[in-house]
N, C-alpha and C positions, 0 to 999 in steps of 0.2 A: 505494499499500499501504498503511495508515493503522497506525502500533503503537496499543493501546489501552492504555490506562493499567489494566484488570482483567488480571491476570498468571494466570491461571487455574493453570500449570505451577507457579508461585512459591508459589501461595495453597495449593492442594492436596498439593502435595510427592509421598511415594512412594504411599500411600495414601487419602487423605481422597476421595470422594463430595461430592461439591455439586449443588445445585439452583437453575439459574441463572434468573431472572426478569426480563421487561423485554417493554414492548410490543413487537407486531411493528415489525419495517424498523429494530431500531436494531445488529443485528449477531449477535446470537447464535449463529443456526445457523455460521453463516462462522466465528466466535471460536473456537466448538465444537468445529469440523472442522482448524482448526489446530492444538489441543492435541492433538488424536486423533491424528495425524501423528507427534506427537512419539512415542506409545504405540509399544511393541515387538507388542503383543498388544493387539487393538480389536476392538468388534461395534459396529456402527451401527446404529439403527432410526428410523425417519424416517415418525410416525404421521400425517403429511400422505399418505403413498400410503394411497390406498383397500384396497388389497387387503389390509397390512397389519392397518390399523386394527379390517378388518373379523373378519381372524383372532384379534387380541386380543380385542376388545371382548365377542363372543361366548365364548371360553375363554382366562382372562388364565392360567391355568396353564402354557398354550403358552409364554409366554414365559419361565418360570423353568426350561421342559425346552432350550429352544434355546440362553440363555444358560452351563446347564451341560453342554451340548454342546461350545462353545468352552471350555471350561477347561484347560487345562494344569495338569502337574506344575510344581514351581519356577517357576511364570511368574503375575504380575498380570494379568488381564484388564480392560479399561477398558470400558464398556458405554454409549454414546451412545445415548440415547434424548430424538430430538427432538418438541416439545410433549405430553408427556406429560401436560397438564391436560387432554387428550381423553379419554382412560381412566385416570380417579384408582385406579381399580383396582390397576394396575401397580405402584402404590406399598405394597401389601401384597406385590406378589411382590419387590418390590428389598429391602425390610425383611427377609424369610426368606433371602433370598439371601447378605447382609451378613450374617449370622447364622452362618448353616451354613457359610459358604467364607470367615472371616477370613482375609484376609491375600492371599487368592487372586482378589479380583473388586472391581472397588471402579465408579462409576455418574457418569457428565455426566446431568445431566436438565435441560431447557431448560422453559422455557411463560412463557404470555402471561396467564395468571389465577391470580394465587394464588386466587381466589373458587370459581372451579368443584372445585379441588382442596378445599377446603372444606367449600363446599356437598354434593362427594357422601361427606365423609366419609372422607376418604382419609387414611391414615396419614401423615403429614407427617416420616417417620423417627425422633422423639426422638432430633433430635440425633448421630444416624449419618451425617448429612453438612451442609453448611455452608451456609446461602442466601446466593448472591449476587446483585447485580442489576446490570444492566447497561444503559446509558443511551444517549443520541446523544451525537452527539462533543463534546469540551469543546474550551475553548483549549487545550490542553496533549496534543492528542492531532493539531490539524493548524493550520496555518497562515492562523488565523481572518481572514475579513472581517465584518465586525461589523456590517454592513450587510446584508451577503446572509443572516447567522445570525437576524438581524430579522424578514426577509420570508420568508426561506423556509425557516430553523429548522438545524437540525442530524443531522437523520436522513442517515445516512451518505448511502445513496441519492439523495437530494433534496441536500444540500448539495455531493455532488460531482458530483452530472451536470449537466453542461455548457449543457444544452437542455433547456425546458420541465420547469421543475420545477414549474410551476402544477399541471398536468395528472396528474403524478401523487401533487402533495398531494391535490386533489380527489377523486383515483379512493381513495386511500386512507383519505379521510374519508368515502365513502361506502361503501364495501366493510368496512370496518373502525371505525371507530367507531359508522355506524347500525347497521349489521346483523349483525356477526358479533359485538360484544359484547352487541348485544339479544338474541342468540337465545342465546349462552352464560349472560345471565343471567336467563333466561327471564320477561324482561317481559313483563306484563301486557295495559297498555296503550300500543300500540306508536305510537299517535297522541301521547300525554303525552311519552314517553319522546323521540320527536321535536324536538316543542315546548320540551322542559327542554333539553335538547343545544345548540339554538340558542341562547338564552339563557345558558348555562352560559359559550361565549365569550363573552358581554359581560359576565360575571360576573365575570372573571377577575381577581386582585387585589383582590378587592371583598368585605366583609363580606358573607354569603349572608343571604338573608331570605327563611325556607324559607317562610312565608306569602304572601307576593307571589307568588314562583316557581310556589307551589301555585296559585296562582288565577290564573294566566295559563297553564299547563300542564292546568287542568281535572282535576288530581288530589288526594288529598290529602297535606297536611302531612308526614305519614309515608312516601306512596312518594314526595315526592322526595329525604327524608333516604335511602331505600333508593337513588335513583339515585345521587348522591350518593358511597352505597357502594360502588357498581360501578362509576363511573371512577378510585375510589383503589386498590380490588384490583384491578382487571386496568391500574393504573401509569397511568393515561392521564392524571390528574390529582393534585396534593401537595396536601394540608392540610392546612392552618397552624389550630391553635385559637388562641383569645386568651388572651396571658398576664394573670393575673389574681392575680399576688401582690403589685400595689402597692397602698396604700393608701387612691389613690383610688378613688371609691366609685361614680363617674358613669362605668362603662365598656363598651366594646362588648363581647359575651362570644359574638356568632356565630360560627364560622370562614369561614376564606378557601379556597378555593381557586387554582391555578393547573397551567394545562396542562403538561406534559412537554414539548412543545418549539413554539419560536414559531410556525411554518413551518405547521403542526397549527391551532395556535390561531387565526391567521387564513386558513384554508381555511375555517374551520369557524362565520370569523364574515364568509365571502362579501368578506376584505379582500386580497387575496393581487393584485389587480390596483392597491389602490389608491397612489399613490406616498407615499413614506415619506418626510416631511420633520423634520430634526433639533428641530427650535421645536417638531414639534407636539407635542399630547398625546399622540399614537397613539404614536410614539415613545419619549416617557420612560415609559409605562408597560408597551413593551413590553420595552426597554433592564430595567427592573426585573424582569421575567419572565424575564428570560434570566440575569441577574445570580443572581436566586434557582434556579432552574436549575442554576446550575455548583455553587452551595451546596452543594444535595442531590446532587449529581454525587457533587460530591468527596467528601462526608462518607461516602458510603459505599462509595466506592474505596477512600479512605486510614481508614476503618473508625475517622472520628473521633467517632462517637456521641454526637454532639448531637442534640434536640430541637426542631423549632421553632416557634415562635412568633413573633403581633406584636400589638402595641400600640396600643389606637385609644379615646379618650376620647369623648365625646357632643359635644363641643365642635368635635372633627374634629383635634385633637391627633394623632397617629400616628407609628409607627415600624416601619417596614416590617416586620425581620425582627429576631427575638429569640433568640439561640443560649444551651441551658441543656444541663447534664449531671448537673441534678437540684438540691434544694433545698442540697445540700453544697457546692455550687459558683458563684457570682455568676454572674451569667449574661452575655454580650456583645451588644450593641445596636448595630444596625449599619441607615444609613440609605442609602438606593439615589438617586441623582440624574443624569441623563444629561447636566444641564449640567457644563460645564468647569472651571467654579471654582465652586461654592455656599460662601457666607457664613454668618454667623451667624443670621440669619433665617433659612434652609435649614433650619438644625439646631436648632431651638428646641424641638422634639419629645425629642431627643433629651437636652436638658438636661430638663427635666420630666420624662424616667422617670429618669435616674441621681438628679432629688433625691428619687425615693421609691422607687429601689429601691438594693440594693446594686450596684456592678457592676465585672467585669472590665477591661472595656474600652467605648470607646463609638468607632464608625468610621463615616465615609461612603465608598463607595465611590460612585467616580462617574468621568467619564470625561477628570479633568486629567491633565495630562503630569507632572506632580512632585506629589511629597506635601509636603502642609504641615497646620499646624496650626492649630484655631480654637475657644480656648478650651481645655476637655476634649477636645473630639474632633479625636481625627487623619483627615485627609481624605486617601485616595489611590485611586491610577490604579487601577482596579478589576481588575488582574490584577495588580498586584503585593499590595495589597489582600487577595482569594484564598489568593496564595501563602505573604505572613506568617503567615494564617488556619489555614491547615491547613498549613505547615511546622512552625507551633509547636505545633499538636495532634498532626504525627506525632511530634515530639520525644517530647511528653508521654504519648503511647500506647507510646514505645519506653522 
């Protein structure tokens, strides 16, 4: 049993509704079922069941009538709808029910694609429900084996599975990334999308060259940009735009993408069976990706409000992560190193960034056993660095 950081009961309180988003396999259904079991009156609807899907897609108003049938005087009905993006029109019914029966009904809706909801012109409830995100397991939710997390990721079923996670991950990539997302996104050039997806794994953590990707995929640059949007909207990748407030003129402006899980990335890149050596370039990139994933996950769970950027010059100087809360707050610049004792030469980019930007702090997260200082940079064990970063955030938010 894993206790997730996202505490739905605490966040929603007595009457709040929520739209819970996350890729397939992160545990949305399990977490939601645990929550509704604490409710005295609830109704559960799973749109993965074909009979229910067919019933509501042809006549969405039936959903409203059935919910109203389950309402009781002086009682709050909690309605759990799994995979709501399959019938975006149901959000209009949810909106109407919330307006007509205030204080008597609330909804917990889960979905794996905000894109389909937006594309369908769905009513996104105009603030009547909070949008929450669920991610794969973080190091705060389990006793983490870093090597296993870098190789097989932390999707609950894959990380906790004792045997053959490789086969499960390969199936995930084939059935979800290649087929299901392709269908939901209405991709026209299937061959181009598949070629793009293969190359996207290789471009993880690197500034995207849209023109080069378009040439290799045999589609237009605009189409490639659309493919990236698909992966962002389906929560499969995080997009980091380039930090452009520096006085330096020769900066890279292309966005970066990071995949949401290292195991999925390795499966997509065909690297699940490759030995992962600590001294290798691949280990360093996976460690960077993992720390980025942890920061994004904790940022959502702690409601920290950071926006994520990177900084890179045409001469090769790069800061992995720049965290910002807007122009009124100086950013935090973070370098990620897999080595145990980074020195001044490893942190040169942070110093250059600070020379051109007012900063709140300069950090390096790495595998050192103890924290230390290198000039203006504080070098932390990655667990301590994340804890300090988001503990500080929590205190500020409170």
